[in-house]
C-alpha positions in Angstrom: -0.1 -0.2 -0.1 3.0 2.7 0.9 4.6 1.9 -2.7 1.1 2.2 -4.6 0.4 5.1 -2.9 3.9 6.3 -3.5 3.4 5.8 -7.6 0.1 7.5 -7.2 1.7 10.8 -5.8 4.5 11.0 -8.1 2.3 10.0 -11.5 0.0 12.4 -10.5 2.9 14.7 -10.1 4.8 13.6 -13.8 1.1 15.2 -15.4 0.9 18.3 -13.2 4.5 19.8 -13.3 4.6 22.4 -10.3 7.9 23.8 -10.9 7.4 27.5 -10.5 9.5 28.5 -13.4 11.8 30.9 -12.0 14.9 29.2 -13.4 14.6 28.6 -17.1 17.2 27.5 -19.3 15.6 29.8 -21.8 17.1 32.6 -19.4 21.0 31.7 -19.3 23.6 33.4 -21.5 25.5 30.6 -23.7 28.6 31.0 -21.1 30.6 33.1 -18.7 33.5 34.0 -21.2 31.4 36.2 -23.6 33.2 39.2 -24.8 35.0 39.4 -21.6 35.6 36.1 -19.1 33.5 36.8 -16.1 36.0 36.9 -12.5 34.9 35.2 -10.0 36.2 34.6 -6.5 36.0 31.4 -4.5 36.4 31.5 -1.1 37.6 28.7 0.1 38.0 26.6 -2.4 40.6 23.7 -1.7 37.9 21.0 -1.3 34.1 20.1 -1.1 31.3 23.0 -2.0 34.3 25.2 -2.5 35.8 23.6 -4.8 32.4 22.3 -6.7 31.6 25.7 -7.6 34.9 27.1 -9.0 35.0 23.7 -11.2 31.4 25.1 -12.1 32.7 28.4 -12.8 35.1 26.8 -15.1 33.2 25.1 -17.1 30.9 28.0 -18.3 34.3 29.7 -19.3 35.1 31.8 -16.0 38.0 33.1 -15.0 38.0 31.8 -11.3 40.4 32.8 -7.9 40.5 30.6 -5.4 41.7 31.1 -2.2 42.2 29.2 0.7 44.8 28.1 3.7 46.4 25.0 1.8 48.0 25.9 -1.3 49.9 23.0 -2.4 50.7 19.7 -1.0 53.6 21.0 1.1 50.9 23.1 2.6 49.9 21.9 6.2 46.2 21.5 6.8 45.2 19.6 10.2 41.5 20.4 9.5 40.0 17.1 9.1 38.4 14.9 11.5 40.1 14.3 14.8 42.6 16.6 13.8 43.7 14.5 10.6 45.0 15.9 7.2 42.6 16.8 4.8 42.9 16.0 1.0 42.4 19.1 -1.6 44.8 21.9 -1.9 43.8 25.2 -4.4 46.7 24.0 -6.9 45.1 20.7 -7.3 41.5 22.8 -7.6 42.9 24.8 -10.2 44.0 21.9 -12.2 40.2 20.9 -12.5 39.2 24.2 -13.3 41.5 24.3 -16.2 40.3 21.0 -17.4 36.5 22.0 -17.4 37.5 24.7 -19.6 38.5 27.6 -17.1 41.0 29.9 -15.9 42.0 29.5 -12.4 44.7 31.5 -10.3 45.3 30.0 -7.0 45.6 32.0 -3.9 46.8 31.4 -0.2 44.4 33.9 1.6 43.6 33.3 5.4 40.2 34.7 5.4 40.2 35.4 8.8 42.8 38.5 8.5 41.0 41.3 7.2 43.7 42.6 5.6 44.8 39.8 3.6 41.2 40.1 2.1 41.8 43.7 0.9 45.0 42.5 -0.8 42.9 39.4 -2.5 40.4 42.2 -4.1 43.2 44.8 -4.8 45.2 42.0 -6.6 42.1 40.6 -8.7 41.3 44.2 -9.7 45.3 44.6 -10.8 44.7 42.0 -12.9 41.7 41.5 -14.5 40.3 45.0 -14.0 37.1 43.5 -12.4 35.4 41.0 -9.9 31.9 40.2 -11.2 30.8 37.2 -8.8 32.3 36.6 -5.1 31.1 33.3 -3.8 31.8 33.6 0.1 32.1 29.6 1.2 35.2 29.9 3.4 34.1 28.4 6.9 36.3 27.4 9.5 34.7 25.4 11.8 33.7 22.4 8.9 35.4 20.1 11.4 35.4 21.6 14.5 31.9 21.4 14.6 31.6 17.3 14.2 34.0 17.1 16.9 32.0 19.3 19.9 28.9 18.3 18.1 26.7 17.6 21.4 28.5 19.5 23.8 26.4 22.5 25.2 27.2 26.2 24.4 27.8 26.9 27.8 30.5 24.4 28.1 32.0 25.4 25.4 32.7 28.9 26.4 32.6 32.4 24.5 35.4 31.3 22.1 32.7 28.8 20.1 31.5 31.9 18.6 34.6 33.3 16.8 35.6 29.3 15.9 32.4 29.0 14.1 31.3 32.4 12.8 35.2 34.7 12.4 35.9 32.7 9.3 32.1 32.4 8.1 30.0 35.1 9.0 32.2 38.2 9.7 34.7 37.3 6.8 31.8 37.1 4.4 30.6 41.0 5.5 34.3 41.7 5.0 34.6 39.9 1.7 30.9 41.2 0.7 32.0 45.0 1.6 35.5 45.1 -0.9 33.1 43.1 -3.8 30.1 46.0 -3.9 32.7 48.6 -3.7 33.4 47.4 -7.4 30.4 45.8 -8.0 28.4 49.0 -7.7 31.0 51.2 -9.7 30.4 48.3 -12.7 26.6 48.4 -12.0 26.8 44.8 -12.3 27.5 41.7 -10.3 26.7 38.6 -8.2 27.7 37.6 -4.8 26.2 34.4 -3.5 26.3 33.5 0.8 27.0 29.7 0.9 24.5 29.4 3.9 22.5 25.8 5.4 19.1 24.8 6.4 20.8 25.6 10.5 19.3 29.5 9.2 16.2 27.9 9.9 16.2 24.8 12.4 18.9 23.5 15.0 21.8 22.1 13.2 25.0 21.5 15.2 25.0 24.2 18.1 24.0 27.0 18.8 26.5 29.3 17.3 26.5 27.8 13.8 22.2 28.6 13.9 22.8 32.2 15.0 25.8 32.3 11.7 23.8 30.4 9.2 20.6 32.7 10.2 22.4 36.0 10.0 24.3 35.1 6.5 20.5 34.8 5.0 19.7 38.3 6.8 22.7 39.6 5.4 21.9 38.7 1.6 18.8 40.1 2.4 19.4 44.0 3.8 22.7 44.3 1.7 20.8 43.2 -1.5 18.1 45.8 -0.7 20.9 48.7 -0.7 22.8 46.8 -3.9 19.4 46.7 -5.9 20.2 50.0 -7.7 23.7 49.5 -8.7 22.3 46.1 -10.5 24.1 43.8 -8.1 22.6 40.7 -7.1 23.1 39.1 -3.7 21.5 35.5 -2.5 21.7 33.0 0.4 22.3 29.4 -0.8 21.0 26.3 0.9 23.2 23.4 -0.5 21.3 19.8 0.9 23.0 16.7 1.8 26.2 17.3 0.5 28.9 14.8 -0.5 31.9 16.8 0.6 35.1 14.8 1.5 34.8 15.9 5.3 31.0 14.1 5.3 32.2 10.9 3.3 35.5 10.7 6.0 32.5 10.7 9.1 31.6 14.1 9.7 28.4 13.4 10.3 28.7 10.6 12.0 27.2 11.0 15.8 24.0 9.4 16.1 20.8 10.8 17.5 21.4 10.2 21.6 23.0 13.3 21.9 22.4 17.0 23.2 20.2 19.0 20.8 18.2 15.5 19.1 14.4 16.4 20.1 13.8 13.7 22.4 11.9 10.8 20.3 13.3 11.8 17.4 13.7 8.6 15.2 17.5 8.0 14.4 18.7 8.9 10.7 21.5 7.3 9.2 23.3 9.4 6.8 25.9 7.0 5.5 22.9 4.8 3.2 22.1 8.2 1.4 25.3 8.9 0.4 25.4 6.1 -1.7 22.0 8.1 -3.7 20.8 10.9 -5.6 19.4 12.1 -1.8 23.3 13.2 -1.5 24.6 16.3 -3.9 28.2 16.4 -5.1 29.7 19.8 -4.8 29.9 19.9 -8.4 26.5 19.3 -8.4 26.0 22.8 -6.3 29.0 24.3 -8.8 26.7 23.8 -11.9 23.9 25.2 -10.7 25.7 28.2 -9.4 27.1 28.6 -12.5 24.1 28.5 -14.4 22.3 31.1 -12.1 25.7 33.1 -12.7 24.5 32.9 -16.5 21.0 34.0 -16.0 20.0 37.1 -17.3 17.1 37.0 -14.5 18.6 36.8 -11.6 18.0 40.1 -10.2 14.0 38.3 -9.9 15.1 36.5 -6.8 17.6 39.0 -5.0 18.0 38.6 -1.5 16.0 35.4 -1.2 17.5 31.7 0.0 17.7 29.3 -3.2 18.1 25.9 -2.8 20.7 24.4 -5.5 18.5 21.3 -6.3 15.0 23.6 -6.8 17.2 25.8 -9.4 18.7 22.3 -11.1 15.6 20.9 -12.0 14.5 24.6 -13.9 18.0 24.6 -15.3 18.0 20.8 -16.4 21.2 20.4 -14.4 23.2 17.0 -13.0 25.7 15.9 -11.3 29.3 14.2 -12.8 27.0 10.7 -11.9 24.2 11.8 -14.5 21.8 12.9 -12.0 19.8 15.3 -10.4 19.6 15.3 -6.4 15.9 16.2 -5.3 15.6 19.1 -2.8 15.4 18.1 0.9 12.0 19.9 1.6 10.4 17.7 -1.4 8.2 14.8 -1.6 10.4 12.9 -3.7 13.1 12.8 -1.1 10.9 11.6 1.8 9.6 9.0 0.0 12.7 7.8 -1.0 14.2 7.4 1.8 11.2 5.9 2.8 11.5 3.5 0.0 15.0 3.2 -0.4 15.3 -1.0 0.8 12.7 -1.2 -2.6 14.7 1.0 -4.7 17.8 -1.2 -3.5 16.5 -3.7 -5.3 15.4 -1.8 -8.0 18.9 -0.9 -8.6 17.7 2.5 -8.5 19.6 4.0 -5.3 22.9 3.3 -5.7 25.6 5.8 -7.7 29.0 5.4 -8.3 30.9 7.3 -5.0 33.9 8.5 -6.7 33.8 12.6 -7.0 35.0 14.8 -9.4 35.4 12.0 -12.3 32.5 11.8 -15.2 31.0 8.7 -14.7 28.7 6.8 -18.1 25.4 7.6 -18.0 22.9 6.1 -15.8 20.1 3.4 -16.7 16.9 4.6 -18.4 15.0 3.7 -15.3 17.2 5.9 -13.1 17.3 8.9 -14.9 13.6 8.5 -15.1 13.5 8.1 -11.3 15.7 10.9 -11.0 16.1 13.5 -13.4 12.5 13.2 -14.9 9.9 12.8 -12.3 9.1 16.1 -10.9 10.3 16.7 -7.1 7.1 17.7 -5.4 8.9 20.2 -3.4 6.8 21.5 -0.1 5.9 25.4 -0.1 8.3 27.2 1.8 5.7 28.1 4.3 5.0 24.7 5.3 8.4 23.9 5.8 8.9 26.8 7.9 6.4 25.1 9.9 7.6 22.0 9.8 11.1 23.4 11.5 9.5 25.5 13.8 11.0 28.4 12.7 10.9 31.6 14.7 11.0 33.8 11.7 7.9 32.7 10.8 
């Protein structure tokens, strides 16, 4: 009965598509190259979502400056789980961007240093004469949060605020100030804050939620003042993204900890990482690159955007050949409930390797994940479900 109901719902959905029509391929410029290649800055681009966005912009023909602390393999970075070394460097990201068709310049920049952020923009302007796109992605607490998850904020101490929000919320504000100074003169530009569902509902800890909510408000309020300058600013909420740290167990920890409501069912993220329910960093990157090419992106300035919803309109698939559904969609929930059934039909597992273009999946798998509509919940319903204090 459960399966029959699910199939009926999806069949009806296929007949009456509920896509909003805000994100359309007809609105896209052919590329970010044009007469003069669009110049993008991606902070925190050594690995993960930042690397994916850099490659996506490169595929679209942009000139990309990627920043971070791990320039090459000789750089020491012990920000992984349990202070282990993290894979990924800026130079490796630039190699991938170049292979994808873009131009890439790696710069060792500490986003926690205001002077270094200013010098970053000064260098880009000296070398390119412009900056068209800023992706605020640098975040120093990617590995700190899993190590402290479950500890109450009063035991973590005041230092947890800076651990989470100095390179993140504050550095995004500083970078946006410099970007806006140049974009406002050019009367053109795009600024993206990489946020998360943590801006709506509790995830990880208190400092994280405050910072992510503030990023959304920053995008909203800066968009108000940037509107007269034809500069778009949005907040981006990727879903469950299969980054290197997540694959290494950053989300492990179970449901028996502080911050999980009593009686909440156990939720194991591991099976999702094998399926299209987990987005890849390149999926997010390709979606951002498409949005940067959208002639009507000012229509949604100041808003919170979900890559999976945008990808449905733009026709984006990841390197595995699939399109991930949004976490607020009925498709996501139904697929999770029916995961054993989908596994038996070989409609669940997709290739694990990131950054590699895989052969197209089967026709049945493409139909399920790429063709059937997602049936997203209205934003008001999502807010209610999250018990949002901002509703």
